[in-house]
C-alpha positions in Angstrom: 33.9 91.1 -26.0 36.6 88.5 -27.0 35.2 85.4 -28.1 36.5 82.2 -26.8 38.1 79.7 -29.2 35.9 76.7 -29.5 36.0 73.1 -30.4 34.8 72.5 -34.1 32.9 68.9 -34.2 32.3 68.8 -37.9 35.2 66.6 -38.8 34.5 64.2 -35.9 30.7 64.2 -37.1 31.7 63.1 -40.5 34.1 60.5 -39.5 31.3 58.9 -37.1 28.6 59.1 -40.0 31.2 57.4 -42.2 31.6 54.5 -39.6 28.2 54.2 -39.0 27.1 54.0 -42.7 29.9 51.4 -43.3 28.6 49.4 -40.1 25.1 49.5 -41.7 26.3 48.2 -45.0 27.9 45.0 -43.3 24.8 44.4 -41.1 22.4 44.6 -44.5 24.9 42.4 -46.7 26.2 40.1 -43.6 29.8 40.1 -45.3 32.5 41.5 -44.1 33.6 44.6 -46.7 37.1 44.8 -45.5 38.0 41.1 -46.4 40.3 41.6 -49.3 42.4 38.6 -48.9 42.3 36.7 -52.2 43.3 33.3 -50.4 40.6 34.0 -47.8 38.0 34.5 -50.5 39.0 31.6 -52.3 38.6 29.4 -49.2 35.2 31.0 -48.5 34.0 30.5 -52.0 35.0 26.8 -52.1 33.1 26.4 -48.5 30.0 27.9 -50.1 30.2 25.6 -53.2 30.3 22.4 -50.6 27.3 24.2 -48.9 25.2 24.4 -52.1 26.2 20.8 -53.2 25.1 19.6 -49.4 21.9 21.6 -49.8 21.2 19.9 -53.3 21.8 16.6 -51.3 19.1 17.6 -48.9 16.6 18.4 -51.8 17.4 15.1 -53.4 16.8 13.4 -50.0 13.7 15.0 -49.6 12.4 14.0 -53.0 13.3 10.4 -52.0 11.5 10.4 -48.6 8.4 12.0 -50.5 8.5 8.9 -52.9 8.9 6.5 -50.2 5.8 8.0 -48.4 3.7 7.7 -51.3 4.8 4.3 -51.9 4.3 3.2 -48.2 0.7 4.9 -48.1 -0.1 2.6 -51.3 1.2 -0.5 -49.7 -0.7 0.2 -46.6 -3.9 0.7 -48.4 -3.1 -2.7 -50.6 -2.5 -4.7 -47.5 -6.0 -3.4 -45.8 -7.6 -4.6 -49.3 -5.9 -7.5 -49.5 -7.2 -8.4 -45.8 -10.8 -7.4 -47.3 -10.4 -10.0 -50.4 -9.2 -12.6 -47.8 -12.4 -12.1 -45.7 -14.5 -12.3 -48.8 -12.5 -15.7 -50.0 -13.4 -17.3 -46.7 -17.0 -16.2 -46.8 -17.3 -17.4 -50.6 -16.1 -21.0 -49.6 -18.7 -21.3 -47.0 -21.0 -24.2 -48.0 -24.0 -22.3 -46.5 -24.0 -19.8 -49.4 -26.2 -20.1 -52.4 -25.1 -18.9 -55.9 -26.5 -15.8 -55.9 -24.9 -15.0 -52.6 -21.5 -16.3 -54.0 -22.1 -14.1 -56.9 -22.3 -10.9 -54.9 -19.3 -11.7 -52.9 -17.4 -12.3 -56.5 -18.5 -9.0 -57.5 -17.3 -7.4 -54.6 -13.7 -9.2 -54.9 -13.5 -7.9 -58.5 -14.1 -4.2 -57.5 -11.7 -4.4 -54.8 -9.1 -5.8 -56.9 -9.7 -3.1 -59.6 -9.6 -0.6 -56.9 -6.0 -2.0 -55.9 -5.0 -2.0 -59.4 -6.1 1.5 -59.7 -4.2 2.4 -56.5 -0.8 0.8 -57.9 -1.4 2.5 -61.4 -1.8 6.1 -59.9 1.2 5.7 -57.4 3.6 8.1 -59.5 6.3 10.7 -58.4 7.0 13.6 -61.2 4.9 11.5 -63.6 7.2 8.2 -63.0 5.3 5.1 -61.6 6.6 4.0 -58.4 5.7 0.3 -58.6 7.8 -2.2 -60.8 10.7 0.6 -61.1 14.0 0.6 -59.5 15.6 3.9 -58.0 18.8 5.6 -56.9 18.2 8.1 -54.3 19.9 10.8 -52.2 23.6 11.1 -53.1 23.3 8.1 -55.3 24.4 5.6 -52.6 20.8 4.5 -51.7 19.2 2.1 -54.1 15.8 0.5 -54.0 13.4 -1.1 -55.9 9.2 -1.6 -55.5 7.7 -4.8 -57.3 4.9 -4.3 -59.7 2.6 -6.6 -56.8 -0.5 -6.8 -59.5 -3.3 -8.3 -57.8 -4.8 -9.0 -61.2 -3.9 -13.1 -60.6 -5.6 -13.1 -57.1 -8.6 -15.4 -57.0 -11.7 -15.8 -54.6 -11.3 -19.3 -54.6 -7.7 -19.4 -53.6 -6.7 -18.5 -50.1 -3.1 -19.4 -50.5 -2.6 -16.6 -53.4 -3.8 -14.2 -51.2 -1.7 -15.2 -48.1 1.5 -15.1 -50.7 0.5 -11.4 -51.8 0.1 -10.2 -48.3 3.6 -11.5 -47.5 4.9 -9.7 -50.9 3.3 -6.4 -49.5 5.0 -6.9 -46.2 8.3 -7.3 -47.8 7.8 -4.4 -50.0 6.7 -2.2 -47.3 9.8 -3.4 -45.4 12.0 -2.2 -48.1 10.4 1.1 -48.3 10.8 1.7 -44.5 14.5 0.7 -44.5 15.0 3.1 -47.5 13.4 6.0 -45.8 15.3 5.3 -42.9 18.4 5.5 -44.7 17.5 8.9 -46.3 16.6 10.4 -43.1 20.1 9.3 -41.7 21.8 10.7 -44.8 19.6 14.1 -44.3 20.7 14.3 -40.6 24.5 13.8 -41.7 23.9 16.6 -44.3 22.6 19.0 -42.0 25.6 18.6 -39.5 27.8 18.8 -42.5 26.0 22.0 -43.6 26.3 23.6 -40.1 29.8 22.9 -39.4 31.0 24.1 -43.1 28.7 27.2 -42.6 30.5 27.9 -39.3 33.8 27.9 -41.0 32.7 30.1 -43.9 31.5 32.5 -41.2 34.7 33.1 -39.5 36.4 33.8 -43.1 33.5 35.8 -44.6 30.5 36.8 -42.6 30.1 39.6 -40.4 29.7 39.2 -36.6 26.4 40.6 -36.5 26.4 41.2 -32.7 29.6 43.5 -33.0 28.2 45.0 -35.9 25.1 46.1 -34.4 27.1 47.3 -31.3 29.3 49.4 -33.7 26.4 51.0 -35.4 24.8 52.0 -31.7 28.2 53.3 -30.6 28.5 55.4 -33.7 25.0 56.8 -33.3 25.8 57.5 -29.9 28.8 59.7 -30.9 27.0 61.5 -33.4 24.3 62.3 -30.9 27.0 63.7 -28.4 28.8 65.5 -31.1 25.5 66.9 -32.2 24.8 68.3 -28.8 28.1 69.6 -28.5 27.3 71.7 -31.8 24.1 72.9 -30.5 25.7 74.1 -27.4 28.3 75.8 -29.2 25.9 77.5 -31.3 24.1 78.8 -28.1 27.2 80.3 -26.6 27.9 82.0 -30.0 24.5 83.3 -30.3 24.9 84.6 -26.6 28.3 86.2 -27.5 26.9 87.8 -30.5 23.9 89.4 -28.5 26.1 90.9 -26.0 28.5 92.4 -28.8 25.5 93.8 -30.5 24.4 95.2 -27.3 
C-alpha cells in the first residue's frame, strides 16, 4: 500500500515555540526586546532619570510632611497645656484661696511647664530638633521655621504672659499648616508629572502587556494545534504500517 505524503509540523512548532518564549521574556521583563534604536533608548533613559529625580522629590516631600506632623502635634499639645496654665492662673489669683491652696496650684503649674518643655525637647526628626530651627523642604523651594517657644518664662501670676504665649503657638501652628499644604501641593504636582513622564517612556521602551499576553496565548494555541496535527499524523502512520505488515 502506498503511503500518502504528509505534512511535517516540526518546523512550525519550532517557530511558534520560539515566538512564545520571546513573548514570555517580554512579559517577564516588561521591556521591549526588539527596541534597538539608540536615539529611542537615549530618550527613554533621560525620561527614566527624570522619573527617578521626581521620585526622590516625593520622598523629600514625605519627610517634610512627617516633620510638620510631629511639630503640629506638639503645638496642639502645648496649646492645650497653656490653656491648663491659664486656668490655674485664674484660680491662683482668687482672693478666696489660702497659702496652702496657692502652693498646690503653683506646684501643678510648674509640673505642667516642665512637661511642655519636655515635649519641645523631644520633638525631633532624624535626630534634629524641630523647635528653634529653620528648614528648607521638598525640592528646596519651601522654607519654614519653628520658634523655640520656651514656656520657662511663664508665670502663674501673669495672665498676660500666658495669652501672649498662646498667640505665639497659634502663629507657629499656622506656619506649620501652610508649609504642610505647600508640600502636599508639590506632592500632587510631582505625582502628575511622574504619571505623564512614565506614559511617555512606556511608548518608547515598555512592552504593551495586553498585546504581549495575547501574543503568548495565540502562540500556545498554534502549538496546541500543531501538536494535535502531529498526533493525528502519527496515528495514520501507525495505521498504515499495521496494514502493510498484515
